[in-house]
C-alpha positions as CSV (number, residue, x, y, z in Angstrom):
1,M,76.1,1.6,-12.7
2,S,75.5,1.6,-16.4
3,P,72.4,3.5,-17.7
4,P,69.5,1.4,-18.9
5,S,69.6,0.4,-22.5
6,D,67.2,1.9,-25.1
7,G,65.2,-1.4,-25.3
8,V,64.4,-1.4,-21.6
9,T,63.4,2.3,-21.7
10,T,61.1,1.6,-24.7
11,T,59.5,-1.3,-22.9
12,K,58.8,0.8,-19.8
13,R,57.3,3.6,-21.9
14,A,55.1,1.1,-23.8
15,R,53.9,-0.4,-20.5
16,E,53.1,3.0,-19.1
17,N,51.3,4.0,-22.3
18,S,49.3,0.7,-22.0
19,H,48.3,1.5,-18.4
20,L,47.3,5.0,-19.4
21,G,45.2,3.7,-22.3
22,T,43.5,1.2,-20.1
23,R,42.7,3.8,-17.5
24,A,41.4,6.1,-20.1
25,R,39.1,3.4,-21.5
26,N,37.9,2.7,-18.0
27,D,37.2,6.4,-17.4
28,V,35.3,6.5,-20.7
29,N,33.2,3.4,-19.8
30,D,32.4,4.9,-16.3
31,L,31.4,8.1,-18.0
32,D,29.2,6.3,-20.4
33,Q,27.6,4.3,-17.6
34,A,27.0,7.5,-15.6
35,N,25.5,9.2,-18.7
36,G,23.3,6.1,-19.2
37,H,22.1,6.2,-15.6
38,S,21.4,9.9,-15.9
39,N,19.5,9.4,-19.1
40,A,17.5,6.6,-17.6
41,R,16.8,8.8,-14.5
42,A,15.7,11.7,-16.7
43,R,13.4,9.4,-18.7
44,A,11.9,8.0,-15.4
45,N,11.4,11.6,-14.1
46,S,9.8,12.6,-17.3
47,S,7.5,9.6,-17.3
48,A,6.6,10.3,-13.6
49,G,5.9,13.9,-14.4
50,T,3.6,12.9,-17.3
51,L,1.8,10.4,-15.1
52,S,1.4,13.0,-12.4
53,R,-0.2,15.5,-14.8
54,Y,-2.6,12.8,-16.0
55,A,-3.4,11.9,-12.4
56,Y,-4.1,15.5,-11.5
57,W,-6.4,15.9,-14.5
58,G,-8.1,12.7,-13.7
59,L,-8.6,13.8,-10.1
60,F,-10.0,17.1,-11.3
61,I,-12.4,15.4,-13.7
62,S,-13.5,12.9,-11.0
63,F,-14.3,15.7,-8.6
64,V,-16.4,17.5,-11.3
65,L,-18.3,14.3,-12.2
66,A,-18.8,13.4,-8.5
67,G,-20.2,16.9,-7.8
68,T,-22.5,16.6,-10.7
69,A,-23.7,13.1,-9.7
70,L,-24.2,14.3,-6.1
71,N,-26.4,17.1,-7.2
72,T,-28.4,15.2,-9.7
73,R,-28.8,11.7,-8.1
74,P,-27.5,12.0,-4.5
75,S,-28.9,8.7,-3.1
76,H,-27.4,6.8,-6.0
77,F,-24.1,8.6,-5.7
78,I,-23.8,8.0,-2.0
79,H,-24.2,4.2,-2.4
80,V,-21.8,4.1,-5.3
81,Y,-19.2,6.0,-3.3
82,F,-19.5,3.6,-0.4
83,V,-19.0,0.6,-2.8
84,A,-15.9,2.3,-4.2
85,F,-14.6,2.9,-0.7
86,G,-15.1,-0.8,0.1
87,F,-13.1,-1.7,-3.0
88,L,-10.1,0.5,-2.0
89,I,-10.2,-0.5,1.7
90,T,-10.0,-4.2,0.8
91,L,-7.0,-3.6,-1.5
92,G,-5.2,-1.9,1.3
93,L,-6.1,-4.7,3.7
94,G,-4.8,-7.3,1.3
95,G,-1.5,-5.4,0.9
96,L,-1.2,-5.1,4.7
97,F,-1.8,-8.9,5.1
98,F,1.0,-9.7,2.6
99,V,3.4,-7.4,4.5
100,L,2.6,-9.0,7.9
101,L,2.8,-12.5,6.4
102,H,6.2,-11.7,4.9
103,H,7.6,-10.8,8.3
104,L,5.8,-13.6,10.1
105,V,7.3,-16.4,8.0
106,K,10.7,-14.6,7.7
107,S,10.5,-14.8,4.0
108,R,13.4,-13.7,1.8
109,W,12.1,-14.4,-1.7
110,S,9.4,-11.8,-1.4
111,V,11.5,-8.8,-0.3
112,L,10.9,-6.8,-3.5
113,A,7.2,-7.8,-3.6
114,C,6.9,-6.7,0.0
115,R,8.1,-3.3,-0.9
116,Q,5.4,-3.0,-3.5
117,M,2.8,-4.4,-1.2
118,Q,3.7,-1.7,1.3
119,W,2.6,0.9,-1.3
120,V,-0.7,-0.9,-1.6
121,A,-1.1,-0.9,2.2
122,N,-0.5,2.8,2.2
123,L,-4.0,3.1,0.9
124,L,-5.3,2.5,4.4
125,P,-4.5,5.9,5.9
126,W,-6.0,7.6,2.9
127,C,-9.1,5.5,3.2
128,M,-9.6,6.9,6.7
129,V,-10.0,10.3,5.0
130,L,-12.2,8.9,2.3
131,F,-14.5,7.3,5.0
132,L,-15.4,10.7,6.4
133,P,-18.2,11.4,3.9
134,N,-19.7,8.0,4.8
135,L,-20.1,9.3,8.4
136,L,-22.2,12.2,7.1
137,W,-24.3,9.9,4.9
138,A,-24.5,7.1,7.5
139,Q,-28.3,7.2,7.8
140,E,-28.6,6.9,4.1
141,I,-26.2,4.0,3.8
142,F,-27.1,2.0,6.9
143,P,-30.8,1.4,7.3
144,W,-30.5,0.5,11.0
145,M,-29.5,4.1,11.8
146,N,-32.9,5.3,10.7
147,M,-35.7,5.6,13.2
148,G,-37.8,3.4,11.0
149,G,-35.3,0.5,11.2
150,T,-35.7,-0.1,14.9
151,A,-38.7,-2.3,14.4
152,Y,-36.8,-5.3,13.0
153,L,-33.5,-4.6,14.9
154,A,-35.2,-5.7,18.1
155,E,-35.2,-9.3,16.7
156,A,-31.9,-9.2,14.7
157,D,-29.7,-7.4,17.3
158,H,-30.3,-9.0,20.7
159,I,-27.2,-7.5,22.3
160,G,-27.5,-4.0,21.1
161,Y,-24.4,-4.2,18.9
162,L,-25.7,-1.8,16.2
163,K,-25.6,1.5,18.0
164,A,-24.4,4.6,16.3
165,A,-21.9,5.5,19.1
166,G,-20.4,2.1,19.1
167,F,-20.2,2.0,15.3
168,F,-18.3,5.3,15.2
169,G,-16.0,4.2,18.1
170,R,-15.2,0.9,16.5
171,T,-14.5,2.6,13.2
172,A,-12.0,4.9,14.8
173,I,-10.3,1.9,16.4
174,Y,-10.0,0.1,13.1
175,F,-8.3,2.9,11.4
176,I,-6.0,3.6,14.3
177,V,-4.9,0.0,14.3
178,W,-4.4,-0.2,10.6
179,T,-2.6,3.1,10.3
180,G,-0.3,2.1,13.2
181,L,0.5,-1.2,11.5
182,V,1.2,0.5,8.2
183,W,3.5,3.0,9.9
184,A,5.3,0.3,11.9
185,Y,6.0,-1.9,8.9
186,K,6.8,0.9,6.5
187,N,10.5,0.9,5.5
188,Q,12.3,4.2,5.3
189,K,15.3,2.5,3.7
190,S,15.9,-0.5,1.6
191,Q,15.4,-3.9,3.2
192,L,18.6,-5.1,1.5
193,E,20.7,-3.0,3.8
194,D,22.9,-5.0,6.2
195,S,23.4,-2.3,8.8
196,P,22.9,-3.2,12.5
197,E,20.0,-0.7,12.9
198,S,18.2,-2.2,9.9
199,E,18.7,-5.8,11.3
200,R,17.4,-4.8,14.7
201,R,14.3,-3.2,13.0
202,Q,13.7,-6.3,11.0
203,Q,14.0,-8.5,14.1
204,W,11.5,-6.4,16.0
205,R,9.0,-6.5,13.1
206,R,9.3,-10.3,12.9
207,R,8.7,-10.7,16.6
208,M,5.7,-8.4,16.5
209,S,4.2,-9.8,13.3
210,G,2.3,-12.5,15.2
211,P,0.4,-10.1,17.5
212,A,0.0,-7.8,14.5
213,M,-1.6,-10.5,12.5
214,V,-4.1,-11.2,15.4
215,L,-5.0,-7.5,15.5
216,F,-5.4,-7.5,11.7
217,G,-7.7,-10.5,11.8
218,I,-9.9,-9.1,14.6
219,T,-10.3,-5.6,13.1
220,T,-10.9,-6.9,9.6
221,T,-13.6,-9.3,10.8
222,F,-15.5,-6.7,12.9
223,A,-15.1,-4.0,10.2
224,S,-16.7,-6.3,7.7
225,F,-19.5,-6.9,10.2
226,D,-20.0,-3.1,10.8
227,W,-19.6,-1.8,7.3
228,F,-20.9,-4.5,5.0
229,M,-22.9,-7.1,6.8
230,S,-24.9,-4.5,8.6
231,L,-26.3,-3.3,5.3
232,Q,-28.7,-6.1,5.8
233,P,-29.1,-6.0,9.6
234,N,-31.6,-8.8,9.8
235,W,-29.0,-11.2,8.2
236,H,-25.8,-12.4,9.8
237,S,-23.0,-14.8,9.0
238,A,-20.1,-15.9,11.2
239,V,-17.7,-16.3,8.2
240,F,-18.5,-13.0,6.6
241,G,-15.1,-11.6,7.6
242,V,-13.4,-14.5,5.9
243,Y,-15.4,-13.8,2.8
244,I,-14.2,-10.1,2.8
245,F,-10.6,-11.3,3.5
246,A,-10.8,-13.9,0.7
247,G,-11.5,-11.0,-1.8
248,A,-9.0,-8.6,-0.3
249,V,-5.9,-10.8,-0.8
250,P,-6.4,-11.8,-4.4
251,G,-7.3,-8.1,-5.2
252,A,-3.9,-7.0,-3.7
253,L,-2.1,-9.7,-5.5
254,S,-3.6,-8.5,-8.8
255,V,-2.3,-5.0,-8.1
256,L,1.1,-6.6,-7.4
257,A,0.9,-8.4,-10.8
258,L,0.2,-5.0,-12.5
259,F,3.2,-3.5,-10.7
260,S,5.4,-6.3,-12.0
261,I,4.6,-5.7,-15.6
262,Q,7.5,-4.1,-17.4
């Protein structure tokens, strides 16, 4: 068999060199992309660290101002604190409603929004901690807990609903239900995964979203009665829970809009 000619050898060498050049360019592009991702991750970590420092300083300043206000004007501070708690709890409830609705209607377009709303719903377990001072100041906040308030409660509360023991017990039930729902609908991994375990978890959440929505509606309604409507115990409204809900959902959607700003 005759040896290959010089032209054929040259062509093979040129082809090999071309492949090597293409592979080298691909390696360089992969390296550039990896460096770009690393730089983006470093910038994100740096921004997160800066925000964390600002958050810690803001928290420290808030504690100092809160302590000063509590010492100088305790009654005013107690009621302002309760209003701020109501604002946070309604944001968390609005986020939880969005998460439950997402699974109830088997929505696909709102997967990313649902992830962000889960962050908003995570306010609810923290609100359980933030509610503890309100228990200490309950007689200052709720007039029906004072001995002097029993005069008009006889006419406004025919069934004896406004009792301290029942109030504290129902409050514990509200937070247990909400914290359980937040935990049950909190994703540890991305919803975009197609693993069998993830699919089974999604199916279970969708099946339970109906009963969960019923629990959400009942607890939100009675919490609004206990915490907000009872501030005026001689006044009542059957749709007051809807009123609180109507403010919670737009508030949570506003937070979602702020998350979506690039």
